PAZAPA-4460 file (N, C-alpha, C; in steps of 0.05 Angstrom, whole numbers, plus 32768, in hexadecimal, padded with zeros to 4 digits):
% residues 66
    n_x    n_y    n_z   ca_x   ca_y   ca_z    c_x    c_y    c_z   seq   type   mol
   8011   7FE8   8000   8000   8000   8000   8012   8019   8000     1      X     A
   800B   802B   7FF0   8019   8044   7FEE   800C   8059   8001     2      X     A
   801D   8069   800D   8013   807E   801F   800A   8096   800E     3      X     A
   7FF4   80A3   8017   7FEA   80BA   8009   7FFC   80D2   800D     4      X     A
   8001   80D9   8026   8013   80EF   802C   8027   80E5   8041     5      X     A
   8040   80EA   803B   8055   80E2   804E   8054   80F4   8066     6      X     A
   805B   80E9   807D   805B   80F9   8096   8074   810A   8096     7      X     A
   808B   80FF   808E   80A4   810E   808D   80A8   8119   8070     8      X     A
   80AD   8133   806E   80B0   8140   8054   80CB   814E   8053     9      X     A
   80D7   8150   803B   80F0   815E   8037   80EA   817C   8036    10      X     A
   80FA   818C   8044   80F7   81A9   8044   8112   81B6   803E    11      X     A
   8111   81CE   8033   8129   81DD   802E   812A   81F5   8040    12      X     A
   8140   81F9   804F   8144   820F   8061   8156   8224   8054    13      X     A
   814F   823D   8055   815E   8252   8048   8165   8268   805C    14      X     A
   817D   8272   805A   8187   8287   806C   8177   82A1   8069    15      X     A
   816F   82AD   807F   815F   82C6   807E   8171   82DE   8079    16      X     A
   818A   82DD   8083   819C   82F4   807F   81A6   82F6   8062    17      X     A
   81AC   82DF   8055   81B5   82DF   803A   819F   82E9   8026    18      X     A
   8186   82E2   802C   8170   82EB   801B   816E   8309   801C    19      X     A
   8171   8315   8033   816F   8332   8036   8187   833F   8028    20      X     A
   819F   8334   802A   81B6   833F   801D   81B6   833C   7FFF    21      X     A
   81AA   8326   7FF5   81AB   8322   7FD8   819B   8337   7FC9    22      X     A
   8189   8345   7FD6   817A   835B   7FC9   818E   8372   7FC3    23      X     A
   81A1   8376   7FD5   81B5   838B   7FD2   81CD   8382   7FC2    24      X     A
   81CE   8369   7FBA   81E3   835D   7FAA   81FE   835D   7FB9    25      X     A
   81FD   835B   7FD4   8215   835A   7FE4   821F   833D   7FE8    26      X     A
   820C   832B   7FEC   8213   830F   7FF1   821B   8300   7FD8    27      X     A
   822C   82EC   7FDB   8234   82DC   7FC4   8222   82C4   7FBF    28      X     A
   8211   82BD   7FD2   81FF   82A7   7FCF   81EA   82A5   7FE5    29      X     A
   81DA   8291   7FE4   81C6   828C   7FF9   81CA   8270   8004    30      X     A
   81CC   826F   801E   81D0   8255   802C   81B6   8246   802D    31      X     A
   81B6   822C   8025   819E   821B   8027   81A6   8200   8032    32      X     A
   8194   81F5   8043   8197   81DB   804E   817E   81CB   8047    33      X     A
   8182   81B0   8043   816B   819E   803E   8169   818C   8057    34      X     A
   8150   818A   8061   814B   8179   8079   812F   816E   8077    35      X     A
   8127   815F   808B   810D   8153   808C   80FE   815E   80A4    36      X     A
   80E3   815E   80A2   80D3   8166   80B9   80BB   8154   80BA    37      X     A
   80B0   8151   80D2   8098   8141   80D6   8080   8154   80D2    38      X     A
   806F   814E   80BF   8059   815F   80B8   8044   8161   80CF    39      X     A
   8041   814C   80DE   802D   814C   80F4   8037   815B   810C    40      X     A
   8051   8159   8113   805B   8167   812B   8061   8184   8126    41      X     A
   8069   818C   810E   8070   81A8   8108   8061   81B0   80EE    42      X     A
   8047   81B7   80F1   8038   81BF   80D9   803F   81DB   80CE    43      X     A
   804A   81EC   80E0   8052   8207   80D7   806E   8207   80CC    44      X     A
   8077   821E   80C4   8091   8221   80B6   80A8   821C   80CA    45      X     A
   80BC   820E   80C1   80D2   8206   80D1   80E8   821B   80D1    46      X     A
   80F3   8222   80E9   8109   8235   80EC   811E   8229   80FD    47      X     A
   8137   8228   80F2   814D   821D   8101   8165   8230   80FF    48      X     A
   8176   822F   8113   818E   8240   8113   81A4   822E   8108    49      X     A
   81AF   8235   80F0   81C4   8226   80E3   81DB   8238   80DB    50      X     A
   81F2   822C   80D4   8209   823C   80CC   8206   8243   80AF    51      X     A
   820B   825D   80A8   820A   8267   808D   8227   826C   8084    52      X     A
   8231   825D   8070   824C   8262   8066   8250   827D   8058    53      X     A
   823B   8289   804F   823D   82A3   8041   823E   82BA   8055    54      X     A
   8230   82B8   806C   822F   82CD   8081   8246   82C8   8095    55      X     A
   8251   82AF   8096   8265   82A7   80A9   825B   82A8   80C6    56      X     A
   8242   82A1   80CA   8237   82A1   80E5   821D   8290   80E6    57      X     A
   8214   828A   80FE   81FB   827B   8101   81E3   828E   80FE    58      X     A
   81D1   8287   80EC   81BA   8298   80E6   81A1   8286   80E6    59      X     A
   818A   8293   80E6   8171   8285   80E5   816B   827D   80C8    60      X     A
   8165   8263   80C4   815E   8259   80AA   8141   8251   80AB    61      X     A
   8131   825A   8098   8114   8254   8098   810D   8242   8080    62      X     A
   80F7   8235   8083   80ED   8223   806E   80E2   8233   8056    63      X     A
   80E9   822A   803E   80DF   8237   8026   80CD   8223   8017    64      X     A
   80BD   822E   8005   80AC   821D   7FF4   80BE   8210   7FDE    65      X     A
   80B7   81F8   7FD6   80C6   81EB   7FC0   80BC   81F4   7FA5    66      X     A
***
């Protein structure tokens, strides 16, 4: 039997500081991470503090739409 909707889904996390800087063309790129989340336990948008190699510091990464 195939499942209709998987409980665990793949999400992409994107740096919030790099997105703001890319508007001004200061940053060289945008940091992105791929991870999984449980749809039932966290139905809202996922936010994690991760290291950004472009900002050279730990920043908040938020879930983006695919």
